[in-house]
C-alpha positions, 0 to 999 in steps of 0.5 A, a space after each residue: 707115802 709121806 716119808 717118799 719125796 724126802 728120801 729121793 730129795 735126799 738121795 738126789 743130793 748125793 746123786 747130784 754131788 756124784 755126778 759133779 764128780 763124774 762130770 770132771 773125770 775122763 769118760 768112763 763106764 763104771 759101776 758103783 756097787 758090788 756083786 752082793 745086789 746079784 740076783 736081787 729083782 730090779 725095783 726101778 731103774 732111773 735115768 739121770 742127767 739127761 737132757 736130749 736122750 728120752 729115758 725110753 731111749 736109754 732103757 729099751 737099749 738095756 737088757 737089764 728090766 724092772 722085775 727081773 732078777 739083776 746080773 753084773 755081766 748084763 749090766 756091764 754090757 748095757 753100759 757098753 751098749 748104751 756108750 756105742 749109741 754115740 750120744 754120751 761122754 761118760 755113763 755111770 750106774 749106781 746101785 742101792 737096796 730098797 727094800 728086798 730088791 735093788 734100784 739102778 741108777 744110769 747117770 749120764 753125761 751126754 756129748 754136746 749139741 751142734 749148734 752150728 756147722 761151719 764150711 770154711 774154704 770151700 770156694 769152688 763148691 757150694 755150701 748148700 751141696 757140700 751139707 747134702 752129702 754129711 750126715 751131721 745136723 744141727 740140734 743134733 748131739 755130736 757123734 764121733 762116728 758121724 763127724 769122721 763119716 761126714 768128713 770123708 762123705 765131703 772128701 769123696 763129693 770133692 773127688 767126684 768133682 776133679 778135685 782129687 787132692 782135696 784135703 779137709 779137716 776138722 774141729 769144734 768150738 765151744 758155743 755155751 752151756 753143752 753146745 759146740 760149733 763144728 768147723 770143717 776148714 776145706 783146702 780144695 787145690 786145684 782140679 785134677 784130671 787124668 793125663 795119661 793112663 800107662 799100662 805094664 806088661 801089655 805085651 800082644 795088645 797095644 796100650 791104645 787098644 787097651 785104653 779104647 776099651 777103658 770107662 775112663 778117659 784122659 783129659 781132652 780139651 774139647 770133650 772134657 767141657 762136654 762130658 766127664 772126660 778125664 775126671 777120675 771116678 773111683 767106681 768106674 776105675 775100679 770097673 775098668 780093672 775088670 774090663 780089662 780082664 774081661 776083654 783079655 779072656 775074651 782074647 783066650 788069655 784065661 790066667 791073665 791078671 790085672 792089678 788095681 791101678 795105682 794113681 799118683 798125682 804130680 808135684 803141682 797136684 793137677 795131673 793124675 797118672 794111672 797105672 795098670 799092671 798086667 800079667 798077660 799069661 798063655 792063649 788058650 784055645 777052645 776044645 771039646 764043645 759039647 751039650 748035655 741034657 737027658 730030655 733032648 735027642 742027640 740030633 737035636 743038641 748036636 744041631 745046637 752046637 753047630 749054631 754056637 759061636 764058639 768053635 772047636 780049635 778057635 780062640 777061646 772067648 768068654 764073651 763067646 761062652 756068655 753068647 752061647 749060654 744066651 743061645 742055648 736058653 733062648 732056643 728052649 725059652 722059646 719051646 715053653 721051659 721058662 726057668 731053663 738052667 745053663 751050667 756051663 762046665 769047663 775043663 782046662 788043660 794047662 799043658 795043652 793050653 786047651 779048655 772044654 766045655 760042657 755046657 748041661 742043660 736042665 730044662 725045668 717044667 714046659 710052660 703055656 701062656 695063661 691069661 693076658 691081663 691088660 691094664 692102663 689103657 684108659 683110651 686105647 681099645 684091648 684090641 689094638 694092644 693085643 694084635 701087637 702081641 706075638 703070643 695068645 692065650 693057650 700058645 707055648 711059653 716063648 721068650 722072643 715072642 715075649 721081647 718081641 711083643 714088648 718092642 711092638 708095643 712101645 714102637 706104637 708110640 701110643 705110649 709113655 711106658 709099656 711093660 709086660 710082666 709074667 707070673 707063674 701058675 701052678 697049673 704050669 701056665 705063665 699069666 701075662 700082665 701087659 701094663 701101660 700108661 697112655 702117652 699124649 697121641 694127638 697134638 695141635 699145634 701152631 709155631 714158627 720156623 725158619 730156613 734158609 731155602 724157605 725163609 719164615 716158615 709158619 706150620 699148623 699141625 693137628 694130628 692124632 696117632 691113635 684116633 677113637 682109641 683104634 689105632 688110626 692115624 688122621 692128620 691135618 698139615 699147614 706149612 706156610 712161608 715165603 717160598 712154600 704153601 703146603 696142605 695136607 690131610 690123611 688117615 692110615 689105619 694100620 689093621 684095615 677091616 682088622 686084618 693085618 694090613 693096613 690102608 690108607 689115603 692123603 689129599 694135598 695141594 702144595 705151591 712152590 716158588 723157585 727162582 726160575 718157575 712156579 709150581 702148582 701140585 694137587 693130588 691124592 694117594 692110596 697106600 696098602 701094605 701087608 706084612 710077609 714075617 716080623 720084620 719085612 713087609 710090602 706096600 703098594 699104592 695109586 697117585 693121582 697128581 696135577 701139576 701146573 708149571 707157572 710164571 717162569 722167568 723170561 731168562 729161564 733156559 729152554 728146558 725149563 721153558 719146555 716144561 711150562 703148562 698143566 700135566 696129570 700124572 697117575 703112576 702105581 708103586 711097589 715097596 718092600 721094607 725090611 725094619 730091624 730097628 730096636 726102635 722107631 725114634 731113636 734107634 741104636 741098633 739094627 737096620 732098615 732096607 727098603 727098594 721102591 719101584 714107581 711106574 707112571 702112565 703107559 696103561 695107566 694113561 695121562 700125560 707122562 710116562 716114566 719109571 724109577 727106581 730108588 734103594 735105600 739102607 740105614 744100618 745102626 750102632 750103638 756105642 757109649 753114653 747111649 748114643 749111636 752111629 748111623 750109616 745110611 745111604 741111597 741110590 735111585 735111577 729114574 727115565 722117561 719111556 714112549 719117547 718122553 722124558 722124565 719131567 722136571 718135578 719128577 727129577 731127583 734134587 740132591 741137597 738139602 736136609 734129607 739129602 746132603 745138608 750144607 746145601 741149598 734144594 738141588 744145589 748138588 746136581 745138576 744147573 741149567 745154563 743160568 744156573 737154575 737147579 733142574 735135578 738129575 736122573 740118577 742120585 747117589 747120597 752118602 752120610 754118616 752121622 753120630 746121634 747122641 743124647 743131651 738131656 734124655 728125659 726130653 727127648 732132646 738129642 744132638 747130632 754130627 755128620 757127615 754127608 756126601 752125594 750128588 745127582 746126575 744128568 743123563 749124560 752122566 754116569 753115576 760115580 764117587 765125585 760126590 760133593 761134600 758136607 759135615 755140620 751139627 743139629 738136635 733132634 727133639 720129641 717135641 709136642 709137635 712131633 719129631 723136630 730136627 733143625 741141623 746145620 750143614 757147611 759145604 766143605 768146597 762150595 763153588 761161586 754161587 753157594 753159600 758156605 753154610 745152610 741150615 735147616 729144620 722140618 717136623 714129621 720124622 728123623 728117619 
């Protein structure tokens, strides 16, 4: 025991000499021993020369272990494995006999530590953004692989920002004992944009048609600063070749080949040119179509074939093929087969250019819905959620019912998140977990706004769309402006007395100051509604209203002066609605159709006898960037009967946020001899909008629109001689409710009309 320290000290001296020699040699891996130690037990593994890397890190990487026989091949592999860590410049193993065993000394020379990372030449990209991309870090050991990886990541980040001609080189400089500074020297070059996308070999489709299919777009002075149009994205570009091939396949070109796009920079390293080489091949047609299902009767599979999109004799389309697979899958999924397998098999006749398709169906187990578990509804009662489900426990499993249930729960707007998950049980049942996160359904808000019609507007709103957790919609609104004072209180129960019908009421009071007169309207409404099927419903209601027209201007026309006084109206209405939108607030696909008939007076009594017919439709088409096109139109007709005229306040006033934007209230319609709007007995409105996300997580969207419309007087017929406007705006799902701010520009303003009008509203988007 007393001699051991001396022995270790002596051994240390000669090992230090060995390390000193080792330090000044080129990188190597070697074992300072012969094979005479083979099979001898390893008494100890000693690590020398390590400063940053721990001994355990080294010994854990080695297969050679203390107490086990020494194998030279294993020791050689240990050296290679240790070197692969990237921490060492040199490695040496020295073997020494100790008694009947052998001591293994691992001598290392570590790579230098990074003391600083210096980036030079990054004028247009921030240093902090580049540091986020690289895998090198200060106080870590310099690793050549990570250095190269960091270099490539930095280049890739620059390319994503549009600097496709980026050049970066690295160098290291000593910074003290076994420490270095790492330099990234950047030559950013100009920002590169795609100037032109060219196609070669596209004999049957124009380049314009193919460019529209691509995600990658060329530079546009208008769009590039809003979107990334014109910037080269490698991931997007790689997908574009697949998109082109998929397009050709959907048009019957089964043998099409689309090359990887060639990227070319111009001499100034600013403009990028993309070239796609296409070998179109020949068009193939669809031959025999069959559905093979041993468990279905022939008439079932024959009927299924009839409803498929693909038809024999038509051009083959892989797009229709995928839709037909989905159609067949949905058919069986709606009949309890949750895991149906559809295997489409094609037989290609190259000479005749015909493709036969056989859909092989494996139905799998028939499932029933098991337990329905609802969680997360801390405020909303279970029954409010369950009544939106299109299935019940014990029903046959249905994929369409699951999808529609998810839509209906989301459309309540009670929850910030709603998800439906299924869990398979051993007894051929499928449990359903409905998980929701309660959203904000009650609001109290006070705000100020401005519009060119009403000037300063004060808004106070108290609403609760899920009052008492029962789904009751309660509201109290106050709007005060220089021209309008409006008060409203209402309550609606969408499932009145737990029946599948709605009932509600509103009580309101409104004072409005027009240019030639003032009105005061007071009244109440009762309404009832009931669904006919999943997407169609009817509603009916009653309204009583008292209207006073007063403060009539001395210069007002005889028509307006004849309306002065107080009248009462008793009316009923009936509406039919079909709504297939995918979302109630921000739809991207689907449509709504609504027709309303109104009858006032006559058998209902009171002062006014008139009728109205109003028909309205909306259609939504999805577009890129999660945007959508919205087309809508409305046509209406009204008239008095029993010798009465249509009251002034029941006429159609076209102009404003809900009709034709860019016009003041009623401007796009009849006026009297003094230029005061008097509304029409007929109206026609057409509109096109592009609605696109601005800040998606805030529920903020932009809109660009074109409106056309007009109200027509008694002596005019409905025609397309309309007033036109264009404009833009924003729509926001604000804490006060859906908010619209839109600015319209009159395309043909008359002498007494403004060239532009902007307005806003709180309540609904459509």
